[in-house]
C-alpha positions in Angstrom: 2.1 14.2 -7.7 1.7 13.3 -11.3 -0.4 16.1 -12.2 2.5 18.5 -11.0 4.9 16.7 -13.0 2.6 16.9 -16.2 2.1 20.5 -15.4 6.0 21.1 -15.2 6.3 19.0 -18.5 3.7 21.2 -20.4 5.3 24.5 -19.3 8.8 23.5 -20.1 7.5 22.6 -23.8 5.6 25.9 -24.1 8.5 27.7 -23.1 11.0 25.8 -25.7 8.5 26.7 -28.4 8.2 30.2 -27.4 11.9 30.3 -27.7 12.0 28.8 -30.9 9.4 31.0 -32.1 11.2 33.9 -31.1 14.5 33.1 -32.6 12.7 32.4 -36.1 10.8 35.9 -35.5 14.3 37.7 -34.8 15.7 35.8 -37.9 13.1 36.7 -40.2 13.1 40.5 -39.1 16.8 40.5 -39.6 16.4 39.7 -43.1 14.5 43.3 -43.4 16.6 45.4 -40.9 19.9 45.3 -40.0 21.0 46.8 -36.5 24.4 47.8 -36.1 26.0 49.4 -33.1 29.7 51.4 -33.5 31.5 52.0 -30.3 34.6 53.3 -31.7 35.3 56.8 -30.8 36.2 58.0 -34.6 32.9 55.6 -35.7 35.4 53.7 -37.9 32.9 50.9 -38.7 30.2 53.7 -39.7 30.0 55.6 -43.2 29.4 59.2 -43.2 26.1 60.8 -43.7 27.6 62.0 -47.3 27.8 58.5 -48.1 24.7 57.2 -47.5 23.2 60.3 -49.2 25.4 59.3 -52.2 24.6 55.8 -52.1 20.7 56.5 -52.1 20.9 57.5 -55.4 22.5 54.2 -56.7 19.9 52.5 -58.5 22.1 49.9 -60.4 24.3 47.2 -59.5 27.8 48.4 -58.5 30.1 45.6 -58.9 33.7 45.8 -57.4 36.6 43.5 -57.6 39.3 44.2 -55.1 42.5 42.5 -55.5 43.8 42.2 -52.0 43.8 38.4 -51.8 46.3 35.6 -51.4 48.2 33.7 -48.5 51.2 35.8 -49.0 50.2 39.4 -48.5 52.2 41.0 -45.7 50.6 42.0 -42.4 50.2 45.7 -43.4 48.3 44.5 -46.6 45.9 42.2 -44.8 45.3 45.2 -42.4 44.5 47.2 -45.7 42.5 44.0 -46.7 40.3 43.8 -43.6 39.3 47.6 -43.4 38.4 47.4 -46.7 36.0 44.7 -46.4 34.8 46.1 -43.1 34.0 49.3 -45.6 32.4 47.6 -48.5 30.1 45.5 -45.9 28.6 48.7 -44.3 28.2 50.0 -48.0 26.6 46.8 -49.1 24.3 47.2 -45.5 23.2 50.5 -46.9 22.5 49.6 -50.3 21.9 46.2 -51.6 22.8 47.1 -55.0 26.6 47.1 -53.8 28.3 43.7 -54.6 32.1 42.8 -54.2 34.5 40.2 -54.1 38.1 39.8 -53.4 40.3 38.3 -56.0 44.1 36.9 -56.2 45.1 37.9 -59.4 48.3 35.5 -59.2 46.5 32.4 -58.1 47.8 30.7 -61.5 51.0 29.0 -61.4 51.3 29.7 -65.2 53.6 32.8 -65.7 52.4 33.8 -69.3 49.2 33.7 -67.8 50.0 35.8 -64.6 51.9 38.6 -67.2 48.8 38.6 -69.2 46.5 39.4 -66.1 48.9 41.9 -65.1 49.6 43.8 -68.6 45.6 43.9 -68.5 45.2 45.3 -64.9 48.1 48.0 -66.0 45.9 49.2 -68.8 42.8 49.3 -66.6 45.1 51.8 -64.2 45.9 49.5 -61.5 49.6 49.5 -61.3 51.2 46.2 -59.7 53.7 47.1 -56.7 56.5 44.7 -56.1 57.4 44.4 -52.6 60.1 42.5 -50.4 59.3 40.3 -47.8 61.5 38.7 -44.9 61.4 34.8 -45.8 63.4 32.2 -44.0 66.0 31.8 -47.1 66.2 35.9 -47.1 64.4 38.6 -48.9 62.0 37.7 -51.3 60.5 39.9 -53.7 56.6 39.7 -54.4 54.1 41.4 -56.5 51.0 42.6 -55.6 48.0 44.8 -56.9 46.6 46.9 -54.2 43.7 48.3 -56.2 40.1 47.6 -57.2 38.1 48.0 -60.2 34.3 49.4 -59.9 31.9 48.7 -62.6 28.5 50.7 -63.0 26.2 50.6 -66.3 29.2 49.5 -68.2 31.5 52.3 -67.1 34.6 51.1 -65.2 36.6 53.0 -63.1 40.1 51.7 -61.5 40.7 52.5 -57.3 44.3 52.5 -56.2 43.9 51.5 -52.6 47.4 51.9 -51.4 49.1 55.3 -50.8 52.8 55.5 -51.6 53.6 59.1 -50.7 57.3 59.7 -51.1 59.1 60.3 -47.7 56.3 58.8 -45.9 57.0 55.4 -43.8 55.0 52.2 -44.6 52.7 53.0 -41.5 52.0 56.5 -42.4 51.1 55.1 -46.1 48.8 52.4 -44.6 47.1 55.1 -42.4 46.4 57.3 -45.2 45.0 54.6 -47.3 42.7 53.6 -44.5 41.8 57.3 -43.8 40.8 57.7 -47.6 39.1 54.2 -48.3 35.6 55.5 -48.0 36.4 58.8 -50.0 38.4 56.7 -52.7 35.2 54.0 -53.2 32.6 56.9 -53.3 34.4 59.1 -55.5 34.5 56.1 -57.7 30.9 55.7 -57.6 30.6 59.3 -58.3 33.1 59.3 -61.3 31.4 55.9 -63.0 27.7 58.0 -62.5 28.5 60.8 -63.7 28.7 61.4 -67.8 29.2 65.1 -67.7 32.0 66.7 -65.6 32.4 70.5 -64.7 35.1 72.1 -66.9 38.0 74.3 -65.3 40.5 76.6 -67.1 44.0 77.8 -66.0 44.1 81.2 -67.4 47.2 81.9 -68.9 48.9 85.1 -71.0 50.7 86.6 -68.2 53.8 84.3 -67.2 52.0 82.2 -65.0 52.9 78.6 -63.8 53.6 76.3 -66.6 52.0 73.1 -67.4 54.9 71.1 -65.6 54.9 73.5 -62.2 51.1 72.4 -61.9 51.5 69.0 -63.4 50.5 67.2 -60.3 47.4 69.3 -59.5 46.2 69.4 -63.0 46.3 65.5 -62.9 44.3 65.3 -59.5 41.8 67.6 -60.8 41.4 66.0 -63.9 40.0 62.6 -62.3 36.1 64.7 -61.8 37.0 67.8 -64.0 37.8 68.5 -67.5 40.9 70.6 -67.4 42.0 73.5 -70.0 44.3 76.3 -70.4 42.6 79.6 -71.4 44.7 82.5 -73.1 43.3 85.9 -72.1 45.7 87.8 -74.3 44.4 91.2 -75.6 42.6 90.7 -79.3 43.1 93.2 -81.9 39.7 95.2 -82.0 40.2 97.6 -85.3 38.0 95.9 -87.1 34.3 94.2 -87.3 36.3 90.8 -87.1 38.1 92.2 -83.8 34.8 92.9 -82.3 33.5 89.5 -83.1 36.7 87.9 -81.5 36.1 90.0 -78.6 32.4 88.5 -77.7 33.6 85.1 -78.8 36.3 85.3 -76.2 34.0 86.2 -73.4 31.4 83.8 -74.3 34.2 81.0 -74.3 35.4 82.0 -71.1 31.6 81.8 -70.0 31.6 78.2 -70.6 34.0 77.2 -67.8 32.4 76.6 -64.2 35.7 77.8 -62.5 38.8 79.4 -63.3 42.2 79.3 -61.7 44.8 82.0 -61.8 48.2 80.5 -60.8 51.2 83.0 -60.0 50.9 85.4 -63.0 54.2 87.7 -63.0 53.4 90.3 -66.1 50.4 92.9 -66.2 46.7 92.1 -66.9 45.3 94.5 -69.2 42.0 96.4 -68.8 40.4 94.3 -71.0 42.0 91.1 -69.5 40.3 92.5 -66.3 37.0 93.2 -67.9 36.8 89.4 -69.2 37.4 88.3 -65.6 35.1 90.6 -64.0 32.0 89.8 -66.5 32.8 86.1 -66.0 32.6 86.7 -62.3 29.4 88.7 -62.9 27.8 86.0 -64.8 28.2 83.7 -61.7 31.7 82.0 -62.6 34.2 80.8 -59.6 37.6 81.8 -59.3 40.8 80.6 -57.2 43.4 83.5 -57.3 47.1 82.3 -56.3 48.7 85.5 -56.1 52.2 86.6 -55.5 52.5 90.6 -54.5 56.0 90.4 -54.2 58.8 89.1 -56.2 61.2 86.8 -54.4 62.2 83.5 -55.5 64.3 80.9 -54.0 66.0 80.2 -57.2 67.6 83.1 -57.0 69.0 82.1 -53.6 70.5 78.9 -55.1 72.8 81.0 -57.1 73.8 83.8 -54.6 73.5 83.6 -50.8 71.1 86.8 -50.8 68.4 88.6 -53.0 66.1 91.2 -53.2 62.7 91.0 -52.6 60.1 93.9 -54.3 56.9 94.4 -54.7 55.1 93.5 -57.9 53.8 97.2 -58.7 52.6 96.2 -62.5 50.5 93.1 -61.9 47.2 95.5 -62.3 44.8 93.1 -60.4 45.1 95.3 -57.4 42.1 97.5 -58.0 40.0 94.2 -59.0 40.9 92.5 -55.8 40.4 95.6 -53.9 36.6 96.0 -55.5 35.6 92.6 -54.4 36.7 92.7 -50.7 40.7 92.1 -50.1 43.9 93.7 -50.8 47.3 91.2 -50.6 49.8 93.5 -48.8 53.3 93.9 -50.6 54.9 92.5 -47.6 56.6 89.2 -46.8 55.4 86.9 -43.7 58.2 85.1 -41.5 57.2 82.5 -39.0 58.9 80.4 -36.3 56.7 77.6 -37.2 58.4 77.1 -40.6 59.7 74.3 -43.1 63.5 74.0 -43.5 66.4 74.2 -46.4 69.6 72.8 -46.5 72.5 75.4 -45.7 76.4 74.5 -46.0 78.0 74.4 -42.4 81.4 73.2 -42.8 83.8 71.2 -45.2 85.7 68.1 -44.4 87.8 66.6 -46.6 86.6 68.6 -49.4 83.1 67.5 -48.9 80.6 70.3 -47.7 78.8 69.4 -44.7 74.9 70.5 -45.2 72.5 70.8 -42.4 68.6 71.6 -42.4 67.8 74.8 -40.9 64.8 76.5 -40.3 63.9 79.1 -43.1 61.3 81.6 -41.6 59.9 83.1 -45.2 58.4 79.5 -45.4 55.6 79.3 -43.0 53.7 75.9 -42.0 50.1 76.7 -41.7 48.2 74.5 -39.7 44.5 75.1 -40.1 42.6 75.5 -37.1 39.3 76.6 -38.9 36.3 74.0 -38.6 35.2 75.0 -42.3 34.8 72.1 -44.5 37.7 73.1 -46.9 40.4 73.0 -44.1 38.8 70.4 -41.6 41.4 67.9 -40.6 44.1 69.2 -43.0 47.8 68.6 -41.9 50.3 71.6 -42.3 50.2 73.5 -45.7 53.7 75.0 -46.9 54.0 78.3 -48.0 56.8 80.5 -49.6 57.3 84.1 -49.5 53.6 84.6 -48.6 52.3 88.1 -48.2 49.3 89.0 -45.6 45.7 89.8 -46.8 43.2 92.5 -45.6 39.9 92.2 -45.9 38.0 95.3 -47.3 34.5 96.2 -46.4 32.2 95.3 -49.1 28.5 95.4 -49.0 26.9 92.0 -49.5 30.0 89.9 -49.5 30.7 87.4 -46.6 34.4 86.7 -45.8 35.5 83.6 -44.3 39.3 83.1 -43.3 40.8 79.8 -44.2 44.3 80.1 -43.2 46.6 82.2 -40.8 50.3 81.6 -39.6 50.9 81.2 -36.2 51.2 84.1 -33.6 54.7 84.1 -33.9 54.7 86.0 -37.3 56.8 88.5 -38.4 56.2 91.0 -41.2 59.0 92.2 -43.7 58.3 95.6 -45.6 59.7 95.6 -49.1 61.9 96.2 -50.8 63.8 94.0 -48.6 67.3 92.0 -48.6 66.7 88.7 -48.3 70.0 86.4 -47.3 70.4 83.0 -46.5 72.5 84.0 -43.6 69.1 84.7 -41.5 68.6 80.7 -41.3 71.9 80.8 -39.4 71.1 83.5 -37.2 69.3 82.6 -33.7 65.6 84.1 -34.3 65.0 87.5 -32.2 61.4 87.5 -30.4 61.0 91.1 -31.5 61.1 90.2 -35.2 57.7 88.0 -34.8 55.4 89.8 -33.0 53.0 90.6 -35.8 50.7 88.1 -34.5 48.4 85.9 -37.0 48.4 86.9 -40.3 45.8 85.8 -42.9 46.8 84.1 -46.0 44.2 82.7 -47.5 40.4 83.7 -47.5 37.0 83.0 -48.9 34.6 85.4 -50.5 30.9 84.6 -50.8 28.1 86.8 -52.3 27.1 89.0 -55.5 29.9 91.4 -56.3 29.6 94.4 -58.0 31.7 94.9 -61.2 34.8 96.8 -61.0 34.0 98.6 -64.3 30.6 100.0 -62.4 30.5 103.8 -63.0 33.8 103.5 -64.7 35.0 103.7 -68.4 35.2 100.2 -69.9 38.0 98.8 -72.3 37.6 99.5 -75.7 34.2 101.5 -74.8 34.0 102.0 -79.0 32.6 98.2 -78.9 29.1 97.4 -77.8 30.3 94.5 -75.5 28.3 92.6 -73.0 28.5 94.3 -69.4 26.5 93.6 -66.1 27.2 95.9 -63.1 25.6 93.8 -60.1 26.7 90.2 -60.4 24.7 86.6 -59.6 25.8 85.3 -56.2 29.2 83.3 -56.5 32.5 82.4 -54.8 36.0 83.0 -54.9 39.2 82.2 -52.8 42.2 84.5 -52.6 45.3 82.8 -51.4 48.5 85.4 -51.1 51.1 82.9 -52.7 51.4 81.3 -56.0 53.9 78.4 -55.4 51.3 77.0 -52.8 50.2 75.0 -56.3 53.6 74.3 -57.8 55.0 70.9 -57.4 58.7 70.2 -57.3 60.6 68.8 -60.3 63.5 66.4 -59.7 65.6 64.6 -62.6 63.0 65.2 -64.9 60.3 63.8 -62.9 57.5 65.7 -61.2 57.3 65.6 -57.3 53.7 65.4 -55.7 52.4 68.9 -54.9 53.2 69.9 -51.1 56.3 67.3 -50.9 59.4 68.8 -49.3 62.2 67.1 -51.0 64.8 68.3 -48.3 62.9 67.2 -45.1 61.0 64.4 -47.3 57.8 65.5 -45.8 54.3 65.6 -47.8 52.4 68.8 -46.8 48.7 69.2 -47.3 49.1 72.0 -50.2 46.9 69.5 -52.5 44.2 68.2 -50.3 43.7 72.1 -49.5 43.3 73.3 -53.3 41.4 70.4 -54.1 38.7 70.9 -51.2 39.2 74.5 -52.2 37.9 73.5 -56.0 35.3 71.3 -55.1 33.7 73.9 -52.5 33.9 76.7 -55.1 31.7 74.2 -57.2 29.8 73.0 -54.1 30.9 69.7 -53.9 31.1 69.7 -50.5 30.4 65.7 -50.3 33.8 65.0 -51.6 35.5 67.6 -49.3 33.5 65.8 -46.3 34.7 62.5 -47.2 38.2 63.6 -48.2 38.6 65.2 -44.6 37.5 62.5 -42.6 40.0 60.8 -40.6 40.7 57.3 -39.0 43.2 56.4 -36.3 44.8 53.0 -36.8 45.9 51.2 -33.7 49.1 49.8 -35.2 51.8 47.4 -33.1 55.3 49.2 -32.5 57.2 46.3 -34.3 60.2 47.1 -32.3 58.6 46.7 -28.9 56.7 43.5 -30.2 60.1 42.0 -31.0 62.0 43.2 -27.5 59.0 41.9 -25.7 57.6 38.7 -27.5 59.2 36.1 -25.0 57.2 38.3 -22.2 53.7 38.7 -23.6 54.0 35.0 -25.0 54.5 33.8 -21.2 51.9 36.2 -20.3 49.2 35.2 -22.3 49.7 31.6 -21.8 49.6 31.8 -18.2 46.7 34.3 -17.9 44.1 31.8 -18.7 45.6 29.0 -16.4 45.5 31.3 -13.5 42.2 32.8 -14.1 41.0 29.1 -14.3 42.7 28.2 -11.1 41.6 31.2 -9.1 38.2 30.6 -10.3 38.4 26.8 -8.9 39.9 28.1 -5.6 36.8 30.5 -5.2 34.4 27.8 -6.1 35.6 25.6 -3.7 35.9 28.1 -1.1 31.9 29.1 -1.5 31.0 25.7 -1.3 32.9 25.0 1.7 31.4 28.2 3.7 27.9 27.2 2.0 27.9 23.5 3.5 30.2 24.1 6.5 27.3 23.8 9.0 
């Protein structure tokens, strides 16, 4: 009997020691390997493969200060803080060079120190935000700094974590902020680690959109690229000096990695087209935002109707045709459209306005899985035309955007009247099917001037007949890039001031530029979408007492049921 007890005792000691050894071994191994299992459908607790690739190139300390800290943060900002902490922790688990801390910039009680801190953060690019918080004694103003500062090798980049799109609800802004967290942090790392930015030129000299009209898009591009405006106006060539200037002009244009042609309205000369053609032959990238029909909303604001007519003298038709596309001189209408305000009646000398569908402003919902359009919301077009493709050897064509199946085509010249928005749409006018409004061309293009007389043929200009492989995107609406201006202030690109809706125009154009410059990593991060399970505040308030009682009674009820079940089992087991 004693021997059996000793044996059992030794076995217990052995098991205990073995258990301790396993625990120590698991702890030791966990210092070198981190095991994570993300069970969420959208992989919200996992970073993308793109991010992992970018992190692999980080070989020095990346230090991040996040200014989302403090006991007085509203619940929405606490949610953003939690999501930020989850992301940064995941980044650190993939690269130990990532270090971060959460800081309360308003921790001090000294008002002078607070003001100095706010001033310093503002100079670095972090703008304090004033919010209203409901407290027992009423609404109170609180100042927060929803941003972060990232430092890498002596370079500091400001990150604005909270998106505040005009017209969006706080929940929509929060969702947008969380969706773009990974993009914002990795974009900041990319910016801090990149010391040479690619250069992009907006082509000018042909009544293209002004600086003010493309300001929001240019500001967004300027985060990653050096933005310039390049004038293509014809240069005198009647002397040796003129020949030198022409060659210098072409050489200067070739220094840009991409060019953007944004809604020109006057004629491109043969020499202008030659410069662009030879730029493309050298492998340059181009984003064409072209109107084939003259029709402006401004004309309708002063009169109830206007005439839309083809732009016959733009001069780019043969060049685009040579590259593989044709922008038709028609106008597209679509049942799926945005709205404009129209006067409906007059009450007490006050005009009553109502938002009505404007079929000349199609809302294009991307359904292509191409990286440029993946996960994008609707994109707003205005007076767009259809695009046809031309058979071109060696050129791959990818349709990026198409209108809905309920599309109509209006041949021009045509009379456009605001009255059409008041009329009930007739099905027969929307039976043209889906029409292409944006297309990607990839391959080695052939020069427009191959087997043709070149401009200024008396001058020995450089010439390439068959170009290098490159990319270009053609969009049949120049207004897609134009931001609104209200009371002298620039509105966000894609923001509809009437419907108070933010469309995805800017994201589409940014993705287009990134793709042209072969920066697919940034596109993938920008297009990632996470779903937030936010509480319905109205329902929470209405059902507060019910759920409070339910959550209190449920645990007690479970314990009581477990006790009754245990007693029943014991009685049944020992009944005999």
